[in-house]
C-alpha positions in Angstrom: 27.2 113.1 -7.3 27.6 114.7 -3.9 24.6 114.3 -1.6 22.0 117.0 -2.3 20.2 116.9 1.0 20.9 116.9 4.7 18.8 115.2 7.4 17.7 116.0 10.9 17.2 119.7 11.3 16.9 122.9 9.1 19.9 125.3 9.1 20.2 127.3 12.3 20.1 131.1 12.5 23.9 131.1 12.9 24.3 129.0 9.8 22.0 131.3 7.8 23.9 134.4 8.9 27.2 132.8 7.8 25.6 131.9 4.5 24.5 135.5 4.1 28.0 136.7 5.0 29.4 134.4 2.3 26.9 135.7 -0.2 28.0 139.3 0.5 31.5 138.3 -0.3 30.5 136.5 -3.5 28.3 139.4 -4.7 31.0 142.0 -4.1 32.2 143.1 -7.5 35.6 144.2 -6.2 36.5 140.7 -5.1 38.0 138.3 -7.7 35.8 135.2 -7.3 36.7 132.5 -9.8 38.9 135.0 -11.7 41.8 137.4 -11.5 43.7 137.2 -8.2 41.9 133.9 -7.4 44.4 132.1 -9.6 47.3 133.8 -7.8 45.8 132.3 -4.6 45.5 129.0 -6.4 49.2 129.1 -7.3 50.2 130.0 -3.8 48.3 127.1 -2.2 49.6 124.7 -4.9 53.2 125.8 -4.1 52.7 125.5 -0.4 51.3 122.0 -0.6 54.1 121.0 -3.0 56.7 122.1 -0.4 54.9 120.8 2.7 54.0 117.3 1.5 57.0 117.0 -0.9 59.1 117.3 2.3 56.9 115.1 4.5 56.6 112.2 2.0 60.1 112.2 0.6 62.1 111.5 3.8 63.0 108.1 2.3 65.5 110.0 0.1 67.4 111.0 3.3 67.0 107.7 5.1 69.9 105.7 3.7 72.5 108.5 4.1 71.4 109.1 7.7 71.9 105.4 8.5 75.4 105.6 7.1 76.2 108.9 8.9 75.0 108.0 12.4 75.0 104.2 12.5 71.8 104.1 14.4 69.1 101.5 14.1 66.6 101.5 11.2 63.7 102.1 13.6 65.2 105.1 15.3 66.3 106.7 11.9 62.8 106.2 10.5 61.3 107.8 13.5 62.8 111.2 12.4 60.7 111.3 9.3 57.7 109.7 11.0 57.7 112.3 13.7 57.8 115.2 11.2 54.8 113.9 9.3 52.9 113.0 12.5 53.6 116.5 13.9 52.4 118.1 10.6 49.1 116.2 10.7 48.5 116.7 14.4 49.1 120.5 14.0 46.6 120.7 11.2 43.3 121.1 13.1 45.1 123.3 15.7 46.4 125.7 13.1 43.0 125.9 11.5 41.5 127.0 14.8 44.2 129.7 15.1 42.8 131.5 12.0 40.2 133.5 13.9 42.5 134.0 16.9 45.4 135.4 14.8 43.0 136.9 12.2 45.2 136.1 9.2 46.1 133.0 7.2 48.9 135.0 5.7 50.6 135.4 9.2 50.2 131.7 10.0 51.7 130.5 6.7 54.6 133.0 7.1 55.3 131.9 10.7 55.0 128.3 9.7 57.6 128.8 7.0 59.9 130.5 9.4 59.6 127.7 12.0 60.3 125.1 9.2 63.3 127.1 8.1 64.7 127.1 11.6 64.1 123.4 11.9 65.9 122.6 8.7 68.9 124.8 9.6 69.2 123.2 13.1 68.9 119.7 11.5 71.8 120.5 9.2 74.0 121.0 12.2 72.7 118.2 14.4 75.5 116.1 15.8 73.3 113.0 16.4 69.9 111.4 15.4 68.4 112.2 18.8 68.7 115.9 18.3 67.2 115.5 14.8 64.1 114.0 16.4 63.5 117.5 17.9 64.9 119.7 15.1 63.4 117.8 12.1 60.7 115.7 13.7 59.1 118.4 16.0 60.3 121.8 14.9 60.2 121.3 11.1 57.0 119.3 11.4 55.3 122.0 13.5 56.3 124.7 11.0 54.7 122.8 8.1 51.7 121.9 10.1 51.1 125.5 11.1 51.2 126.6 7.4 49.1 123.7 5.9 45.4 124.3 6.6 45.5 128.1 6.8 46.8 128.1 3.2 44.3 125.5 2.0 41.3 127.4 3.5 42.1 130.4 1.2 40.7 128.4 -1.7 37.3 128.7 -0.1 37.5 132.5 -0.1 38.3 133.0 -3.8 36.5 130.1 -5.5 32.8 129.3 -5.7 31.6 127.9 -9.1 35.1 126.4 -9.8 35.7 125.4 -6.2 36.2 121.7 -6.8 38.6 122.2 -9.7 40.6 124.7 -7.7 40.8 122.5 -4.7 41.9 119.6 -6.9 44.7 121.5 -8.5 45.9 123.2 -5.3 45.8 120.3 -2.8 45.7 117.0 -4.7 48.0 118.0 -7.5 50.2 120.0 -5.2 50.7 117.0 -2.9 51.3 114.6 -5.8 53.7 117.1 -7.6 55.7 117.5 -4.4 56.2 113.8 -4.2 57.1 113.7 -7.9 59.9 116.3 -7.7 61.2 116.2 -4.1 62.6 112.7 -4.0 65.0 113.1 -7.0 65.9 116.7 -6.0 66.9 115.7 -2.5 68.9 112.7 -3.7 70.7 114.9 -6.2 71.5 117.5 -3.6 72.7 114.9 -1.2 75.0 113.5 -3.8 76.4 116.9 -4.7 76.5 118.7 -1.4 76.2 115.9 1.3 73.0 115.5 3.4 73.9 118.5 5.5 74.2 120.8 2.5 71.0 119.4 1.1 69.3 120.2 4.4 70.5 123.8 4.2 69.1 124.1 0.6 65.9 122.5 1.9 65.7 125.3 4.5 65.9 127.8 1.7 63.0 126.0 -0.1 61.0 126.2 3.1 61.4 130.0 3.0 59.3 130.0 -0.2 56.3 129.7 2.1 56.9 133.4 2.7 56.3 134.0 -1.0 53.1 131.9 -0.6 52.0 133.9 2.4 52.6 137.3 0.7 50.3 136.2 -2.1 47.5 135.2 0.2 45.6 138.5 0.1 42.8 138.4 2.7 39.2 139.3 2.0 38.2 141.7 4.9 37.4 140.0 8.2 34.7 137.7 7.0 35.1 133.9 6.8 33.5 131.3 4.6 31.4 128.5 5.9 34.4 126.2 5.1 36.5 128.2 7.5 33.8 128.4 10.1 33.5 124.6 10.1 37.1 124.3 11.2 37.5 127.3 13.5 34.2 127.2 15.3 33.6 123.5 15.8 35.5 122.0 18.7 36.7 118.4 18.6 33.6 116.5 19.8 34.8 113.3 21.4 31.2 112.2 22.1 31.3 110.9 18.5 33.5 108.1 19.9 30.4 106.6 21.4 29.4 105.6 17.9 31.1 102.2 17.3 31.4 102.9 13.6 33.5 106.0 14.4 35.8 103.9 16.5 36.1 101.2 13.9 36.8 103.7 11.2 39.5 105.3 13.2 41.1 101.9 13.8 40.7 101.1 10.1 42.6 104.3 9.2 45.3 103.8 11.9 46.1 100.4 10.5 46.3 101.2 6.8 48.1 104.5 7.2 50.7 102.8 9.5 51.4 100.1 6.9 51.3 102.5 3.9 53.7 105.1 5.3 56.1 102.4 6.4 56.1 101.1 2.8 56.8 104.6 1.5 59.8 105.0 3.8 61.2 101.6 3.0 60.7 101.9 -0.7 64.0 103.7 -1.7 66.1 101.7 0.7 64.6 98.4 -0.6 65.3 99.5 -4.2 68.9 100.4 -3.4 69.6 97.1 -1.9 68.0 95.1 -4.7 67.8 96.3 -8.3 68.2 100.1 -8.6 71.3 102.2 -8.2 71.4 104.7 -5.3 71.2 107.6 -7.7 68.0 106.4 -9.3 66.0 105.0 -6.3 64.3 108.3 -5.5 62.7 108.2 -8.9 60.4 105.6 -7.5 58.9 108.4 -5.3 58.3 110.4 -8.4 56.5 107.4 -10.0 54.5 107.0 -6.7 53.5 110.7 -6.8 52.3 110.5 -10.4 50.3 107.4 -9.7 48.8 109.0 -6.6 47.5 111.9 -8.7 46.0 109.4 -11.1 44.4 107.5 -8.3 42.9 110.7 -6.8 41.4 111.7 -10.2 40.0 108.2 -10.7 38.4 108.3 -7.2 36.6 111.6 -8.3 35.4 110.0 -11.5 34.1 106.9 -9.7 32.4 109.0 -7.0 30.3 110.7 -9.7 29.3 107.4 -11.3 25.6 106.6 -10.4 26.3 102.8 -10.1 29.5 103.1 -8.1 29.4 102.4 -4.3 32.2 104.4 -2.7 32.3 102.0 0.3 33.4 99.3 -2.1 35.8 101.5 -3.9 37.5 102.5 -0.7 37.7 99.0 0.7 38.8 97.2 -2.5 41.5 99.9 -3.0 42.7 99.3 0.6 42.8 95.6 0.0 44.8 96.0 -3.3 47.1 98.4 -1.4 47.8 95.8 1.3 48.4 92.9 -1.2 50.8 95.1 -3.2 52.8 95.9 -0.1 53.0 92.3 1.0 54.4 91.1 -2.4 57.0 93.8 -2.7 59.9 91.6 -1.3 59.1 89.0 -4.0 59.7 91.4 -6.9 62.4 90.0 -9.1 63.3 92.8 -11.5 63.4 96.6 -11.6 60.6 96.7 -14.2 58.2 94.8 -12.0 59.2 97.1 -9.1 58.2 100.1 -11.1 54.8 98.5 -12.0 54.2 97.6 -8.3 55.0 101.2 -7.3 52.4 102.4 -9.9 49.8 100.1 -8.4 50.8 101.3 -4.9 50.4 104.9 -5.8 47.0 104.5 -7.7 45.5 102.4 -4.9 46.7 104.9 -2.3 45.2 107.8 -4.3 41.9 105.9 -4.6 41.8 105.3 -0.8 42.6 109.0 0.0 40.1 110.3 -2.6 37.2 108.3 -1.1 37.6 109.1 2.6 35.8 112.4 2.8 32.7 111.2 1.0 32.6 108.1 3.1 32.8 110.1 6.3 29.9 112.3 5.0 27.8 109.2 4.4 28.6 107.5 7.7 28.6 110.5 10.1 26.6 113.2 8.3 27.8 116.5 6.7 27.2 118.3 10.0 29.8 116.2 11.7 32.3 116.2 8.8 34.7 118.8 10.3 34.9 117.0 13.6 35.3 113.7 11.8 38.1 115.0 9.7 40.0 116.4 12.7 39.8 113.0 14.3 41.1 111.5 11.0 44.1 113.8 10.9 45.0 112.9 14.5 44.6 109.2 13.6 46.8 109.5 10.5 49.4 111.4 12.5 49.6 108.6 15.0 49.7 106.0 12.2 52.7 107.8 10.5 54.4 107.9 13.9 54.0 104.1 14.5 54.5 102.5 11.1 58.0 103.3 9.9 59.8 102.9 13.2 58.2 99.5 13.8 59.1 98.4 10.2 62.7 99.6 10.8 62.9 97.6 14.0 61.8 94.5 12.2 64.4 95.0 9.5 67.0 95.5 12.2 66.1 92.3 13.8 65.7 90.1 10.7 68.1 91.9 8.3 65.5 91.3 5.6 62.7 93.4 4.1 60.4 90.4 3.9 59.0 90.7 7.4 58.6 94.5 7.5 56.7 94.5 4.2 54.7 91.5 5.2 53.6 93.1 8.5 52.9 96.5 6.8 50.7 94.7 4.2 49.0 92.6 6.8 48.0 95.7 8.8 46.5 97.2 5.7 44.6 94.0 4.8 43.4 93.8 8.4 42.0 97.3 8.1 40.1 96.2 5.0 38.6 93.3 6.9 37.6 95.6 9.7 35.9 98.0 7.2 33.7 95.1 6.0 32.1 95.2 9.4 31.3 98.9 8.9 29.9 98.1 5.4 27.8 95.3 6.7 26.3 97.3 9.6 25.7 100.5 7.6 22.0 100.7 6.9 20.0 103.0 4.6 19.2 106.3 6.3 15.6 106.8 7.2 13.4 108.8 4.9 13.0 111.7 7.4 12.0 115.2 6.4 14.9 116.6 4.3 16.1 120.1 3.8 18.1 121.3 0.8 21.7 121.5 1.5 23.3 124.9 1.4 26.0 125.4 -1.2 28.7 126.0 1.3 28.1 122.4 2.7 28.9 121.1 -0.8 32.0 123.3 -1.1 33.1 122.1 2.4 32.8 118.5 1.2 34.6 119.2 -2.0 37.4 121.0 -0.2 37.9 118.2 2.3 37.7 115.6 -0.5 40.9 117.2 -2.0 42.9 117.6 1.2 
C-alpha cells in the first residue's frame, strides 16, 4: 500500500489552508465529485492523452517513408520524432506552472491543440527534413507539451474517493490506447494519402484537443493540493547534492535513451526482416497493449505486502535491456511478436514503479520536484537515443549494433540502480505525522502519469 505517514515535520499552515480549501471543494454539493460531470472530465483527459502520446510514441510509422522521401541519414530522420517527444516532456513542468498564471487549464489545452495543429500543417508542407525539425520537432512538440499536464491535473479536481481508478483510466490507459491505435492509423493514412496527406489529417486530429478543452469545466478559482505541488514548488536543484538523486537521474537517462531508440527502430526493423510494410505498425499496437498490462501489473505488485518495488523496478529494467539486445537475433515474425509483448510489459512495469520509488527515496514532500527533474531527464533521453541508434545503423548498415548499444545502455542503468538499492537504508523511526489525503492522491496521480 502507499505509505501512510510522512517524516520530518508536521504540515505547515499553508498546507493546512490548502487542505481546507480542497475540503470546501469536496463538500460543495453543487460540484460533481466522483460522479456526473467528473466522468466527462475523465473522458476528456483520456482523449487528450490518447492524442498526445499516440502521436509522440508512434513516429516510427512515419520514419521509413521520410527516409525514402528525403534520403537523409537514419540519425537525422530519427531526430525529428525524438525532438518532438523531448520537447513535449520538457514543456510538461513549465505548462503546469502556467496554470496559476493563466488561470485556466481549459485555455492551456486549447492553445496547445492550436500550436500542435499549426505544427502538423507546417510539417505537411516542409520541403526538407531540417525544417521538419522545427515544425514537427519543436512546434508540434511544444503544443502537445503545453496541453499535457494541464489536462491531467483536472482529474485531481473532480475525483477523490475514485482518484486512483480515474487517474489510471485517463493517463495510463490513454497513453497505451494511443500507442495501440495510432501506429496502424498513421500507416494506413500514409498508404492511402501519402505522408503529407496523413500529416494534414493528423493536424485535424490534433484539433480534437479543442473538444477536450471545452469539456474541462473549471471549479471556481481554487486549486487542489495536487495542482499546488506543481505550480507552487520551483525546481529545487539543491536536491542534486544528494548522490542518489544524481544516480537515479543517470539511471533514467540511460534506460529511456535505449528504450525510445528501440521503439523508433521497431517498425523499420520489422519491415526489413519478416513483416510486410503494411503490417509493421501493428507491432506498436501490440506494444501499447502490453504496456497497459505492465502498468496494471506494477500497481498489483505495489500493493503486495511482500513485494519490494526497488527489485520490481530494477528486474523489469534488466529484462527490458536483455529483450532489446536479442531483438536482432529474432528468426521469425511470431517470436518478434512475443519479444514485443515482453518489451511492452517490462516497460510498463518500469514506468509504473517510478513514482513510488521516488517517494521512498526522496520523500513525498520532494516528489513534485523529483518528478519535474525526471521529466527533463526523460526528455533528454528521448532526444539522444534514436538519433544515436540511427547513426549506428547508417555506419554499419545493420540493426545488430544499434539494438545492442540500446540494450547495453538499459542494462548499465540497471547495474547503476543496484548501487542505489545497496546504499538505501531504512528510514529512522522519527516522530511521524499522519499523511494528509491529498499527499496520497498526489502520489497516485503521479504514479499514473
